[in-house]
N, CA and C atoms as an extended XYZ file, in Angstrom:
585
Properties=species:S:1:pos:R:3:atomname:S:1:resname:S:1:resid:I:1 pbc="F F F"
N        40.023      -40.615      -41.861 N   MET     1
C        41.210      -40.351      -41.075 CA  MET     1
C        41.191      -41.264      -39.851 C   MET     1
N        42.339      -41.760      -39.454 N   ALA     2
C        42.437      -42.654      -38.314 CA  ALA     2
C        41.964      -41.953      -37.046 C   ALA     2
N        41.345      -42.722      -36.154 N   ARG     3
C        40.796      -42.141      -34.931 CA  ARG     3
C        41.874      -41.498      -34.077 C   ARG     3
N        43.038      -42.114      -33.951 N   TRP     4
C        44.125      -41.581      -33.126 CA  TRP     4
C        45.348      -41.338      -33.986 C   TRP     4
N        45.207      -40.535      -34.999 N   ASP     5
C        46.302      -40.184      -35.901 CA  ASP     5
C        47.402      -39.492      -35.110 C   ASP     5
N        48.642      -40.025      -35.141 N   PRO     6
C        49.714      -39.449      -34.336 CA  PRO     6
C        50.079      -38.015      -34.717 C   PRO     6
N        49.714      -37.560      -35.894 N   GLY     7
C        50.037      -36.196      -36.295 CA  GLY     7
C        48.949      -35.182      -35.976 C   GLY     7
N        47.857      -35.641      -35.389 N   THR     8
C        46.722      -34.754      -35.153 CA  THR     8
C        47.050      -33.638      -34.170 C   THR     8
N        47.730      -33.961      -33.102 N   GLU     9
C        48.051      -32.928      -32.104 CA  GLU     9
C        48.875      -31.797      -32.730 C   GLU     9
N        49.856      -32.169      -33.551 N   GLU    10
C        50.686      -31.156      -34.215 CA  GLU    10
C        49.860      -30.323      -35.188 C   GLU    10
N        48.933      -30.977      -35.898 N   ARG    11
C        48.058      -30.237      -36.824 CA  ARG    11
C        47.160      -29.263      -36.073 C   ARG    11
N        46.672      -29.686      -34.915 N   LEU    12
C        45.817      -28.807      -34.115 CA  LEU    12
C        46.599      -27.580      -33.633 C   LEU    12
N        47.812      -27.802      -33.185 N   ILE    13
C        48.640      -26.685      -32.724 CA  ILE    13
C        48.908      -25.724      -33.877 C   ILE    13
N        49.268      -26.272      -35.022 N   LYS    14
C        49.541      -25.442      -36.208 CA  LYS    14
C        48.293      -24.669      -36.624 C   LYS    14
N        47.155      -25.347      -36.670 N   ALA    15
C        45.904      -24.698      -37.065 CA  ALA    15
C        45.537      -23.585      -36.091 C   ALA    15
N        45.687      -23.853      -34.798 N   ALA    16
C        45.351      -22.838      -33.790 CA  ALA    16
C        46.251      -21.615      -33.930 C   ALA    16
N        47.539      -21.835      -34.076 N   LEU    17
C        48.460      -20.706      -34.213 CA  LEU    17
C        48.132      -19.869      -35.451 C   LEU    17
N        47.834      -20.535      -36.542 N   GLU    18
C        47.470      -19.817      -37.772 CA  GLU    18
C        46.212      -18.982      -37.557 C   GLU    18
N        45.190      -19.601      -36.987 N   LEU    19
C        43.925      -18.900      -36.773 CA  LEU    19
C        44.067      -17.765      -35.767 C   LEU    19
N        44.817      -17.993      -34.701 N   TYR    20
C        45.027      -16.932      -33.707 CA  TYR    20
C        45.752      -15.754      -34.338 C   TYR    20
N        46.722      -16.039      -35.196 N   ALA    21
C        47.463      -14.967      -35.871 CA  ALA    21
C        46.563      -14.206      -36.843 C   ALA    21
N        45.689      -14.924      -37.524 N   GLU    22
C        44.809      -14.307      -38.521 CA  GLU    22
C        43.671      -13.504      -37.900 C   GLU    22
N        43.065      -14.042      -36.822 N   HIS    23
C        41.827      -13.457      -36.299 CA  HIS    23
C        41.914      -12.978      -34.852 C   HIS    23
N        43.003      -13.296      -34.154 N   GLY    24
C        43.094      -12.986      -32.733 CA  GLY    24
C        42.530      -14.127      -31.908 C   GLY    24
N        43.130      -14.375      -30.773 N   TYR    25
C        42.747      -15.493      -29.917 CA  TYR    25
C        41.258      -15.477      -29.566 C   TYR    25
N        40.752      -14.318      -29.156 N   ASP    26
C        39.366      -14.226      -28.704 CA  ASP    26
C        38.350      -14.508      -29.797 C   ASP    26
N        38.735      -14.362      -31.044 N   ASN    27
C        37.801      -14.515      -32.160 CA  ASN    27
C        37.823      -15.897      -32.801 C   ASN    27
N        38.547      -16.822      -32.214 N   VAL    28
C        38.673      -18.171      -32.783 CA  VAL    28
C        37.965      -19.166      -31.869 C   VAL    28
N        37.271      -20.123      -32.485 N   THR    29
C        36.571      -21.156      -31.718 CA  THR    29
C        37.274      -22.506      -31.871 C   THR    29
N        36.949      -23.393      -30.967 N   VAL    30
C        37.454      -24.769      -31.046 CA  VAL    30
C        37.019      -25.410      -32.356 C   VAL    30
N        35.795      -25.137      -32.776 N   THR    31
C        35.285      -25.707      -34.028 CA  THR    31
C        36.146      -25.271      -35.213 C   THR    31
N        36.523      -24.000      -35.266 N   GLN    32
C        37.365      -23.513      -36.356 CA  GLN    32
C        38.732      -24.204      -36.353 C   GLN    32
N        39.305      -24.365      -35.169 N   ILE    33
C        40.610      -25.031      -35.073 CA  ILE    33
C        40.492      -26.469      -35.564 C   ILE    33
N        39.473      -27.172      -35.083 N   ALA    34
C        39.269      -28.576      -35.469 CA  ALA    34
C        39.068      -28.702      -36.977 C   ALA    34
N        38.232      -27.837      -37.544 N   GLU    35
C        37.977      -27.908      -38.987 CA  GLU    35
C        39.247      -27.663      -39.793 C   GLU    35
N        40.037      -26.677      -39.376 N   ARG    36
C        41.273      -26.397      -40.114 CA  ARG    36
C        42.236      -27.581      -40.016 C   ARG    36
N        42.229      -28.271      -38.889 N   ALA    37
C        43.118      -29.425      -38.705 CA  ALA    37
C        42.563      -30.689      -39.349 C   ALA    37
N        41.320      -30.634      -39.845 N   GLY    38
C        40.744      -31.778      -40.535 CA  GLY    38
C        40.122      -32.819      -39.624 C   GLY    38
N        39.657      -32.394      -38.447 N   ILE    39
C        38.987      -33.321      -37.536 CA  ILE    39
C        37.680      -32.688      -37.074 C   ILE    39
N        36.897      -33.450      -36.323 N   THR    40
C        35.643      -32.925      -35.794 CA  THR    40
C        35.903      -32.189      -34.475 C   THR    40
N        34.941      -31.355      -34.110 N   ARG    41
C        35.029      -30.628      -32.840 CA  ARG    41
C        35.126      -31.620      -31.680 C   ARG    41
N        34.342      -32.663      -31.756 N   ARG    42
C        34.352      -33.684      -30.702 CA  ARG    42
C        35.738      -34.327      -30.575 C   ARG    42
N        36.373      -34.598      -31.700 N   SER    43
C        37.709      -35.203      -31.675 CA  SER    43
C        38.741      -34.259      -31.070 C   SER    43
N        38.541      -32.961      -31.254 N   TYR    44
C        39.465      -31.971      -30.685 CA  TYR    44
C        39.663      -32.219      -29.190 C   TYR    44
N        38.569      -32.487      -28.490 N   PHE    45
C        38.609      -32.631      -27.035 CA  PHE    45
C        39.300      -33.912      -26.572 C   PHE    45
N        39.631      -34.780      -27.491 N   ARG    46
C        40.466      -35.937      -27.132 CA  ARG    46
C        41.910      -35.505      -26.918 C   ARG    46
N        42.254      -34.358      -27.481 N   TYR    47
C        43.635      -33.872      -27.417 CA  TYR    47
C        43.811      -32.715      -26.442 C   TYR    47
N        42.835      -31.819      -26.383 N   PHE    48
C        42.941      -30.636      -25.537 CA  PHE    48
C        41.595      -30.341      -24.894 C   PHE    48
N        41.605      -29.897      -23.623 N   PRO    49
C        40.337      -29.626      -22.943 CA  PRO    49
C        39.672      -28.317      -23.369 C   PRO    49
N        40.450      -27.380      -23.929 N   ASP    50
C        39.882      -26.109      -24.374 CA  ASP    50
C        40.829      -25.459      -25.381 C   ASP    50
N        40.477      -24.288      -25.859 N   LYS    51
C        41.288      -23.654      -26.893 CA  LYS    51
C        42.575      -23.030      -26.347 C   LYS    51
N        42.648      -22.814      -25.035 N   ARG    52
C        43.887      -22.296      -24.438 CA  ARG    52
C        44.984      -23.349      -24.432 C   ARG    52
N        44.608      -24.552      -24.044 N   GLU    53
C        45.606      -25.591      -23.795 CA  GLU    53
C        46.364      -26.026      -25.040 C   GLU    53
N        45.840      -25.730      -26.211 N   VAL    54
C        46.559      -26.056      -27.440 CA  VAL    54
C        47.888      -25.289      -27.475 C   VAL    54
N        47.946      -24.153      -26.794 N   LEU    55
C        49.180      -23.360      -26.740 CA  LEU    55
C        50.146      -23.834      -25.661 C   LEU    55
N        49.657      -24.643      -24.736 N   PHE    56
C        50.470      -25.076      -23.603 CA  PHE    56
C        50.690      -26.591      -23.595 C   PHE    56
N        50.587      -27.201      -24.753 N   ALA    57
C        50.734      -28.654      -24.865 CA  ALA    57
C        52.058      -29.122      -24.262 C   ALA    57
N        51.976      -30.072      -23.379 N   GLY    58
C        53.165      -30.654      -22.769 CA  GLY    58
C        53.672      -29.915      -21.549 C   GLY    58
N        53.185      -28.706      -21.302 N   SER    59
C        53.714      -27.916      -20.180 CA  SER    59
C        53.368      -28.525      -18.827 C   SER    59
N        52.369      -29.398      -18.785 N   GLU    60
C        52.016      -30.039      -17.525 CA  GLU    60
C        53.118      -30.981      -17.036 C   GLU    60
N        54.012      -31.376      -17.933 N   ARG    61
C        55.126      -32.260      -17.551 CA  ARG    61
C        56.329      -31.478      -17.000 C   ARG    61
N        56.350      -30.175      -17.218 N   LEU    62
C        57.497      -29.366      -16.837 CA  LEU    62
C        57.768      -29.349      -15.327 C   LEU    62
N        56.766      -29.133      -14.456 N   PRO    63
C        57.066      -29.135      -13.020 CA  PRO    63
C        57.714      -30.431      -12.537 C   PRO    63
N        57.184      -31.554      -12.981 N   THR    64
C        57.741      -32.844      -12.566 CA  THR    64
C        59.161      -33.033      -13.084 C   THR    64
N        59.391      -32.660      -14.332 N   ALA    65
C        60.735      -32.811      -14.919 CA  ALA    65
C        61.759      -31.967      -14.167 C   ALA    65
N        61.403      -30.735      -13.844 N   ILE    66
C        62.336      -29.870      -13.119 CA  ILE    66
C        62.517      -30.358      -11.695 C   ILE    66
N        61.449      -30.786      -11.053 N   GLN    67
C        61.562      -31.305       -9.685 CA  GLN    67
C        62.496      -32.513       -9.647 C   GLN    67
N        62.352      -33.416      -10.600 N   GLN    68
C        63.227      -34.586      -10.641 CA  GLN    68
C        64.677      -34.191      -10.903 C   GLN    68
N        64.893      -33.207      -11.760 N   ALA    69
C        66.261      -32.759      -12.048 CA  ALA    69
C        66.896      -32.123      -10.816 C   ALA    69
N        66.126      -31.371      -10.057 N   VAL    70
C        66.652      -30.770       -8.816 CA  VAL    70
C        66.997      -31.866       -7.817 C   VAL    70
N        66.117      -32.838       -7.676 N   LEU    71
C        66.365      -33.932       -6.720 CA  LEU    71
C        67.564      -34.779       -7.123 C   LEU    71
N        67.847      -34.874       -8.417 N   ALA    72
C        68.947      -35.706       -8.904 CA  ALA    72
C        70.296      -34.983       -8.878 C   ALA    72
N        70.311      -33.692       -8.578 N   ALA    73
C        71.551      -32.909       -8.611 CA  ALA    73
C        72.513      -33.333       -7.510 C   ALA    73
N        73.781      -33.034       -7.731 N   ALA    74
C        74.828      -33.368       -6.759 CA  ALA    74
C        74.525      -32.718       -5.411 C   ALA    74
N        74.844      -33.424       -4.348 N   GLU    75
C        74.565      -32.939       -2.994 CA  GLU    75
C        75.421      -31.738       -2.608 C   GLU    75
N        76.526      -31.506       -3.291 N   THR    76
C        77.452      -30.440       -2.908 CA  THR    76
C        77.079      -29.071       -3.463 C   THR    76
N        76.114      -29.010       -4.356 N   SER    77
C        75.741      -27.739       -4.971 CA  SER    77
C        74.915      -26.875       -4.022 C   SER    77
N        75.051      -25.554       -4.161 N   SER    78
C        74.193      -24.639       -3.409 CA  SER    78
C        72.776      -24.744       -3.967 C   SER    78
N        71.759      -24.327       -3.197 N   PRO    79
C        70.390      -24.426       -3.707 CA  PRO    79
C        70.192      -23.711       -5.055 C   PRO    79
N        70.691      -22.485       -5.204 N   LEU    80
C        70.478      -21.763       -6.460 CA  LEU    80
C        71.231      -22.432       -7.611 C   LEU    80
N        72.473      -22.839       -7.383 N   SER    81
C        73.227      -23.528       -8.436 CA  SER    81
C        72.545      -24.830       -8.843 C   SER    81
N        72.032      -25.544       -7.865 N   THR    82
C        71.315      -26.789       -8.128 CA  THR    82
C        70.132      -26.542       -9.058 C   THR    82
N        69.343      -25.533       -8.734 N   VAL    83
C        68.143      -25.252       -9.521 CA  VAL    83
C        68.517      -24.737      -10.910 C   VAL    83
N        69.510      -23.856      -10.992 N   LEU    84
C        69.903      -23.330      -12.307 CA  LEU    84
C        70.435      -24.443      -13.211 C   LEU    84
N        71.185      -25.377      -12.645 N   ASP    85
C        71.656      -26.528      -13.427 CA  ASP    85
C        70.478      -27.374      -13.916 C   ASP    85
N        69.504      -27.577      -13.034 N   ALA    86
C        68.318      -28.354      -13.413 CA  ALA    86
C        67.531      -27.632      -14.508 C   ALA    86
N        67.391      -26.325      -14.373 N   LEU    87
C        66.681      -25.551      -15.388 CA  LEU    87
C        67.417      -25.564      -16.718 C   LEU    87
N        68.742      -25.553      -16.673 N   ALA    88
C        69.528      -25.623      -17.907 CA  ALA    88
C        69.293      -26.959      -18.611 C   ALA    88
N        69.330      -28.050      -17.849 N   ASP    89
C        69.118      -29.376      -18.439 CA  ASP    89
C        67.722      -29.520      -19.031 C   ASP    89
N        66.727      -29.206      -18.236 N   VAL    90
C        65.347      -29.368      -18.686 CA  VAL    90
C        65.025      -28.353      -19.781 C   VAL    90
N        65.499      -27.122      -19.623 N   GLY    91
C        65.246      -26.086      -20.627 CA  GLY    91
C        65.849      -26.419      -21.971 C   GLY    91
N        67.046      -27.007      -21.967 N   ALA    92
C        67.684      -27.397      -23.226 CA  ALA    92
C        66.859      -28.476      -23.936 C   ALA    92
N        66.342      -29.427      -23.169 N   GLN    93
C        65.488      -30.466      -23.757 CA  GLN    93
C        64.190      -29.868      -24.279 C   GLN    93
N        63.618      -28.954      -23.510 N   LEU    94
C        62.384      -28.294      -23.910 CA  LEU    94
C        62.585      -27.508      -25.201 C   LEU    94
N        63.695      -26.787      -25.288 N   ALA    95
C        63.985      -25.964      -26.470 CA  ALA    95
C        64.092      -26.808      -27.736 C   ALA    95
N        64.576      -28.039      -27.603 N   GLU    96
C        64.688      -28.925      -28.760 CA  GLU    96
C        63.321      -29.407      -29.245 C   GLU    96
N        62.350      -29.476      -28.338 N   GLN    97
C        61.044      -30.040      -28.671 CA  GLN    97
C        60.007      -28.995      -29.061 C   GLN    97
N        60.160      -27.785      -28.541 N   VAL    98
C        59.156      -26.751      -28.762 CA  VAL    98
C        59.300      -26.164      -30.159 C   VAL    98
N        58.159      -26.027      -30.830 N   LYS    99
C        58.141      -25.453      -32.174 CA  LYS    99
C        57.283      -24.195      -32.157 C   LYS    99
N        57.485      -23.331      -33.125 N   ASN   100
C        56.662      -22.134      -33.299 CA  ASN   100
C        56.643      -21.240      -32.061 C   ASN   100
N        57.785      -21.114      -31.377 N   VAL   101
C        57.803      -20.355      -30.127 CA  VAL   101
C        57.516      -18.873      -30.334 C   VAL   101
N        58.003      -18.289      -31.396 N   ALA   102
C        57.753      -16.863      -31.634 CA  ALA   102
C        56.267      -16.609      -31.888 C   ALA   102
N        55.645      -17.474      -32.663 N   GLU   103
C        54.220      -17.333      -32.942 CA  GLU   103
C        53.401      -17.526      -31.669 C   GLU   103
N        53.766      -18.543      -30.894 N   ARG   104
C        53.080      -18.811      -29.633 CA  ARG   104
C        53.230      -17.620      -28.694 C   ARG   104
N        54.437      -17.092      -28.589 N   ARG   105
C        54.698      -15.944      -27.714 CA  ARG   105
C        53.847      -14.738      -28.134 C   ARG   105
N        53.731      -14.487      -29.425 N   ALA   106
C        52.941      -13.349      -29.909 CA  ALA   106
C        51.472      -13.498      -29.521 C   ALA   106
N        50.936      -14.708      -29.635 N   VAL   107
C        49.538      -14.944      -29.275 CA  VAL   107
C        49.341      -14.729      -27.776 C   VAL   107
N        50.227      -15.260      -26.960 N   ILE   108
C        50.112      -15.115      -25.499 CA  ILE   108
C        50.253      -13.656      -25.089 C   ILE   108
N        51.203      -12.954      -25.671 N   ASP   109
C        51.418      -11.545      -25.330 CA  ASP   109
C        50.215      -10.674      -25.664 C   ASP   109
N        49.392      -11.103      -26.606 N   ALA   110
C        48.233      -10.316      -27.024 CA  ALA   110
C        46.967      -10.631      -26.222 C   ALA   110
N        47.055      -11.556      -25.272 N   SER   111
C        45.859      -11.974      -24.538 CA  SER   111
C        46.110      -11.999      -23.029 C   SER   111
N        45.340      -11.231      -22.297 N   VAL   112
C        45.446      -11.221      -20.836 CA  VAL   112
C        45.112      -12.606      -20.277 C   VAL   112
N        44.108      -13.249      -20.839 N   GLU   113
C        43.714      -14.584      -20.384 CA  GLU   113
C        44.865      -15.588      -20.523 C   GLU   113
N        45.561      -15.535      -21.652 N   LEU   114
C        46.672      -16.468      -21.877 CA  LEU   114
C        47.880      -16.122      -21.021 C   LEU   114
N        48.100      -14.851      -20.779 N   GLN   115
C        49.197      -14.451      -19.890 CA  GLN   115
C        48.950      -14.984      -18.483 C   GLN   115
N        47.696      -14.931      -18.042 N   GLU   116
C        47.347      -15.464      -16.729 CA  GLU   116
C        47.556      -16.977      -16.697 C   GLU   116
N        47.201      -17.648      -17.775 N   ARG   117
C        47.398      -19.099      -17.850 CA  ARG   117
C        48.887      -19.438      -17.775 C   ARG   117
N        49.707      -18.650      -18.459 N   GLU   118
C        51.140      -18.890      -18.422 CA  GLU   118
C        51.698      -18.651      -17.019 C   GLU   118
N        51.205      -17.627      -16.338 N   ARG   119
C        51.652      -17.384      -14.954 CA  ARG   119
C        51.287      -18.555      -14.054 C   ARG   119
N        50.109      -19.133      -14.285 N   THR   120
C        49.690      -20.291      -13.502 CA  THR   120
C        50.636      -21.472      -13.740 C   THR   120
N        51.027      -21.676      -14.989 N   LYS   121
C        51.965      -22.763      -15.309 CA  LYS   121
C        53.314      -22.518      -14.633 C   LYS   121
N        53.798      -21.275      -14.683 N   PHE   122
C        55.080      -20.961      -14.039 CA  PHE   122
C        54.986      -21.089      -12.518 C   PHE   122
N        53.835      -20.783      -11.953 N   ALA   123
C        53.648      -20.942      -10.502 CA  ALA   123
C        53.762      -22.407      -10.104 C   ALA   123
N        53.254      -23.293      -10.956 N   ALA   124
C        53.361      -24.734      -10.680 CA  ALA   124
C        54.827      -25.175      -10.708 C   ALA   124
N        55.608      -24.617      -11.621 N   VAL   125
C        57.036      -24.941      -11.687 CA  VAL   125
C        57.745      -24.405      -10.444 C   VAL   125
N        57.417      -23.182      -10.039 N   THR   126
C        58.024      -22.587       -8.844 CA  THR   126
C        57.738      -23.450       -7.618 C   THR   126
N        56.506      -23.909       -7.478 N   ALA   127
C        56.140      -24.771       -6.350 CA  ALA   127
C        56.899      -26.092       -6.396 C   ALA   127
N        57.086      -26.644       -7.582 N   ALA   128
C        57.827      -27.908       -7.724 CA  ALA   128
C        59.284      -27.728       -7.321 C   ALA   128
N        59.872      -26.604       -7.696 N   ILE   129
C        61.262      -26.314       -7.314 CA  ILE   129
C        61.367      -26.182       -5.796 C   ILE   129
N        60.456      -25.414       -5.212 N   ARG   130
C        60.481      -25.221       -3.753 CA  ARG   130
C        60.366      -26.561       -3.028 C   ARG   130
N        59.439      -27.401       -3.479 N   THR   131
C        59.247      -28.708       -2.854 CA  THR   131
C        60.497      -29.569       -2.976 C   THR   131
N        61.123      -29.573       -4.142 N   ALA   132
C        62.333      -30.372       -4.349 CA  ALA   132
C        63.462      -29.885       -3.445 C   ALA   132
N        63.611      -28.570       -3.329 N   LEU   133
C        64.665      -28.031       -2.445 CA  LEU   133
C        64.405      -28.400       -0.994 C   LEU   133
N        63.169      -28.328       -0.576 N   GLU   134
C        62.828      -28.720        0.797 CA  GLU   134
C        63.138      -30.198        1.021 C   GLU   134
N        62.851      -31.028        0.026 N   GLN   135
C        63.155      -32.454        0.139 CA  GLN   135
C        64.659      -32.693        0.231 C   GLN   135
N        65.433      -31.781       -0.347 N   ARG   136
C        66.892      -31.884       -0.266 CA  ARG   136
C        67.431      -31.321        1.049 C   ARG   136
N        66.562      -30.766        1.880 N   GLY   137
C        66.976      -30.264        3.181 CA  GLY   137
C        67.148      -28.750        3.256 C   GLY   137
N        66.768      -28.034        2.218 N   THR   138
C        66.861      -26.576        2.252 CA  THR   138
C        65.740      -26.035        3.130 C   THR   138
N        66.077      -25.063        3.944 N   GLU   139
C        65.098      -24.432        4.832 CA  GLU   139
C        63.968      -23.829        3.995 C   GLU   139
N        62.742      -23.882        4.514 N   THR   140
C        61.551      -23.496        3.753 CA  THR   140
C        61.623      -22.088        3.188 C   THR   140
N        62.016      -21.117        3.986 N   GLY   141
C        62.100      -19.733        3.513 CA  GLY   141
C        63.116      -19.580        2.391 C   GLY   141
N        64.260      -20.223        2.549 N   THR   142
C        65.298      -20.175        1.516 CA  THR   142
C        64.826      -20.877        0.254 C   THR   142
N        64.187      -22.026        0.418 N   ALA   143
C        63.680      -22.776       -0.743 CA  ALA   143
C        62.667      -21.937       -1.523 C   ALA   143
N        61.812      -21.227       -0.808 N   HIS   144
C        60.803      -20.377       -1.448 CA  HIS   144
C        61.474      -19.247       -2.231 C   HIS   144
N        62.432      -18.582       -1.615 N   LEU   145
C        63.130      -17.469       -2.263 CA  LEU   145
C        63.926      -17.945       -3.484 C   LEU   145
N        64.658      -19.032       -3.330 N   VAL   146
C        65.455      -19.566       -4.443 CA  VAL   146
C        64.554      -19.967       -5.604 C   VAL   146
N        63.423      -20.595       -5.309 N   ALA   147
C        62.498      -21.006       -6.374 CA  ALA   147
C        61.999      -19.790       -7.145 C   ALA   147
N        61.661      -18.727       -6.438 N   GLN   148
C        61.173      -17.519       -7.115 CA  GLN   148
C        62.276      -16.871       -7.955 C   GLN   148
N        63.466      -16.773       -7.396 N   ILE   149
C        64.590      -16.181       -8.135 CA  ILE   149
C        64.893      -17.015       -9.384 C   ILE   149
N        64.921      -18.314       -9.217 N   ALA   150
C        65.225      -19.206      -10.342 CA  ALA   150
C        64.200      -19.056      -11.459 C   ALA   150
N        62.933      -18.882      -11.103 N   MET   151
C        61.917      -18.722      -12.144 CA  MET   151
C        62.042      -17.385      -12.859 C   MET   151
N        62.467      -16.345      -12.160 N   VAL   152
C        62.710      -15.061      -12.821 CA  VAL   152
C        63.831      -15.230      -13.844 C   VAL   152
N        64.886      -15.930      -13.455 N   VAL   153
C        66.005      -16.179      -14.365 CA  VAL   153
C        65.541      -17.032      -15.546 C   VAL   153
N        64.758      -18.074      -15.271 N   PHE   154
C        64.268      -18.956      -16.322 CA  PHE   154
C        63.403      -18.189      -17.327 C   PHE   154
N        62.478      -17.374      -16.827 N   GLN   155
C        61.601      -16.614      -17.717 CA  GLN   155
C        62.397      -15.616      -18.552 C   GLN   155
N        63.376      -14.976      -17.937 N   SER   156
C        64.229      -14.046      -18.677 CA  SER   156
C        65.003      -14.788      -19.764 C   SER   156
N        65.542      -15.936      -19.411 N   ALA   157
C        66.295      -16.742      -20.383 CA  ALA   157
C        65.393      -17.208      -21.519 C   ALA   157
N        64.190      -17.630      -21.182 N   PHE   158
C        63.259      -18.097      -22.211 CA  PHE   158
C        62.913      -16.967      -23.171 C   PHE   158
N        62.652      -15.776      -22.628 N   ASP   159
C        62.353      -14.617      -23.482 CA  ASP   159
C        63.539      -14.284      -24.388 C   ASP   159
N        64.753      -14.329      -23.819 N   GLN   160
C        65.954      -14.070      -24.628 CA  GLN   160
C        66.082      -15.104      -25.742 C   GLN   160
N        65.815      -16.356      -25.400 N   TRP   161
C        65.926      -17.439      -26.375 CA  TRP   161
C        64.922      -17.252      -27.509 C   TRP   161
N        63.680      -16.904      -27.156 N   VAL   162
C        62.659      -16.672      -28.179 CA  VAL   162
C        63.077      -15.506      -29.070 C   VAL   162
N        63.528      -14.417      -28.449 N   ASN   163
C        63.927      -13.227      -29.213 CA  ASN   163
C        65.156      -13.474      -30.085 C   ASN   163
N        66.009      -14.424      -29.698 N   ALA   164
C        67.213      -14.742      -30.473 CA  ALA   164
C        66.880      -15.511      -31.750 C   ALA   164
N        65.665      -16.037      -31.835 N   ASN   165
C        65.201      -16.701      -33.054 CA  ASN   165
C        66.121      -17.823      -33.526 C   ASN   165
N        66.572      -18.646      -32.587 N   GLY   166
C        67.411      -19.779      -32.948 CA  GLY   166
C        68.892      -19.461      -33.084 C   GLY   166
N        69.257      -18.201      -32.885 N   GLN   167
C        70.663      -17.813      -33.025 CA  GLN   167
C        71.474      -18.108      -31.767 C   GLN   167
N        70.813      -18.288      -30.645 N   THR   168
C        71.478      -18.585      -29.384 CA  THR   168
C        70.754      -19.747      -28.722 C   THR   168
N        71.509      -20.681      -28.150 N   ASP   169
C        70.863      -21.818      -27.506 CA  ASP   169
C        70.331      -21.418      -26.130 C   ASP   169
N        69.401      -22.225      -25.612 N   PHE   170
C        68.739      -21.891      -24.359 CA  PHE   170
C        69.714      -21.833      -23.190 C   PHE   170
N        70.641      -22.750      -23.104 N   VAL   171
C        71.572      -22.783      -21.973 CA  VAL   171
C        72.401      -21.502      -21.922 C   VAL   171
N        72.835      -21.003      -23.061 N   THR   172
C        73.579      -19.738      -23.099 CA  THR   172
C        72.696      -18.601      -22.591 C   THR   172
N        71.451      -18.577      -23.015 N   CYS   173
C        70.518      -17.541      -22.543 CA  CYS   173
C        70.325      -17.628      -21.030 C   CYS   173
N        70.257      -18.850      -20.494 N   LEU   174
C        70.106      -19.023      -19.053 CA  LEU   174
C        71.344      -18.527      -18.320 C   LEU   174
N        72.507      -18.844      -18.843 N   ARG   175
C        73.747      -18.363      -18.206 CA  ARG   175
C        73.830      -16.838      -18.215 C   ARG   175
N        73.440      -16.230      -19.330 N   VAL   176
C        73.449      -14.765      -19.426 CA  VAL   176
C        72.479      -14.161      -18.417 C   VAL   176
N        71.286      -14.725      -18.309 N   ALA   177
C        70.291      -14.218      -17.361 CA  ALA   177
C        70.777      -14.375      -15.924 C   ALA   177
N        71.399      -15.513      -15.609 N   ALA   178
C        71.917      -15.736      -14.255 CA  ALA   178
C        73.061      -14.775      -13.943 C   ALA   178
N        73.936      -14.545      -14.914 N   ALA   179
C        75.049      -13.609      -14.727 CA  ALA   179
C        74.521      -12.189      -14.522 C   ALA   179
N        73.493      -11.823      -15.257 N   SER   180
C        72.891      -10.502      -15.117 CA  SER   180
C        72.308      -10.327      -13.718 C   SER   180
N        71.667      -11.370      -13.217 N   LEU   181
C        71.133      -11.316      -11.856 CA  LEU   181
C        72.260      -11.153      -10.846 C   LEU   181
N        73.321      -11.962      -10.980 N   ARG   182
C        74.455      -11.865      -10.048 CA  ARG   182
C        75.082      -10.476      -10.093 C   ARG   182
N        75.266       -9.935      -11.304 N   ASP   183
C        75.850       -8.598      -11.442 CA  ASP   183
C        74.975       -7.540      -10.784 C   ASP   183
N        73.672       -7.663      -10.950 N   THR   184
C        72.736       -6.707      -10.365 CA  THR   184
C        72.779       -6.758       -8.847 C   THR   184
N        72.758       -7.972       -8.295 N   VAL   185
C        72.788       -8.134       -6.841 CA  VAL   185
C        74.127       -7.659       -6.280 C   VAL   185
N        75.203       -8.018       -6.948 N   THR   186
C        76.539       -7.615       -6.494 CA  THR   186
C        76.690       -6.097       -6.550 C   THR   186
N        76.262       -5.492       -7.636 N   ALA   187
C        76.364       -4.033       -7.777 CA  ALA   187
C        75.540       -3.335       -6.712 C   ALA   187
N        74.359       -3.871       -6.430 N   ASP   188
C        73.506       -3.257       -5.429 CA  ASP   188
C        74.140       -3.338       -4.052 C   ASP   188
N        74.750       -4.473       -3.715 N   SER   189
C        75.348       -4.619       -2.390 CA  SER   189
C        76.629       -3.817       -2.232 C   SER   189
N        77.401       -3.628       -3.304 N   THR   190
C        78.643       -2.848       -3.200 CA  THR   190
C        78.414       -1.350       -3.275 C   THR   190
N        77.300       -0.936       -3.870 N   ASN   191
C        77.001        0.495       -3.979 CA  ASN   191
C        76.214        1.045       -2.807 C   ASN   191
N        75.852        0.202       -1.892 N   ARG   192
C        75.067        0.640       -0.732 CA  ARG   192
C        75.949        1.420        0.228 C   ARG   192
N        75.384        2.481        0.714 N   THR   193
C        76.082        3.236        1.759 CA  THR   193
C        75.416        2.936        3.087 C   THR   193
N        76.207        2.805        4.140 N   PRO   194
C        75.613        2.500        5.443 CA  PRO   194
C        74.669        3.616        5.882 C   PRO   194
N        73.577        3.229        6.531 N   SER   195
C        72.614        4.234        7.007 CA  SER   195
C        73.066        4.837        8.310 C   SER   195
């Protein structure tokens, strides 16, 4: 087999997902994943640093992509609209490239370690959004709040998209999640009685 076979990364991801589904994440080793993919254990580490990262392939590019999309947005947009538009653009591209999302989600949901890893990845995206908003001139406190709100909407949209099983596109899921947030905030503010 060629030393840098372009299909190896995809085979490793497929092998890992199969093994995690069959035996559980904690019961699978890097050696088992490598063997199922038809490579050596040593070769595995040319593609991924550990058995967790096979599930998060490419996610390290997400913070930069979203930060650039926020920075490229029209100057007239509000901070939240700017970020939601950026998330829609980047999320739509991500949805086209990501495969086996339901299987990946099931493995992550079954492992506390992987859930923590996913939170760390989302924290990096939140920080990238906050930094981009600050670079656009948004006040630090507002940038922090908007970044957190936007990530809640993004995560909700992503979950909806995964659960829709290809029946709904990511941008529609993001719009639904954003509308749900607006409705919740609006309802809360109109139902408040003065103290």
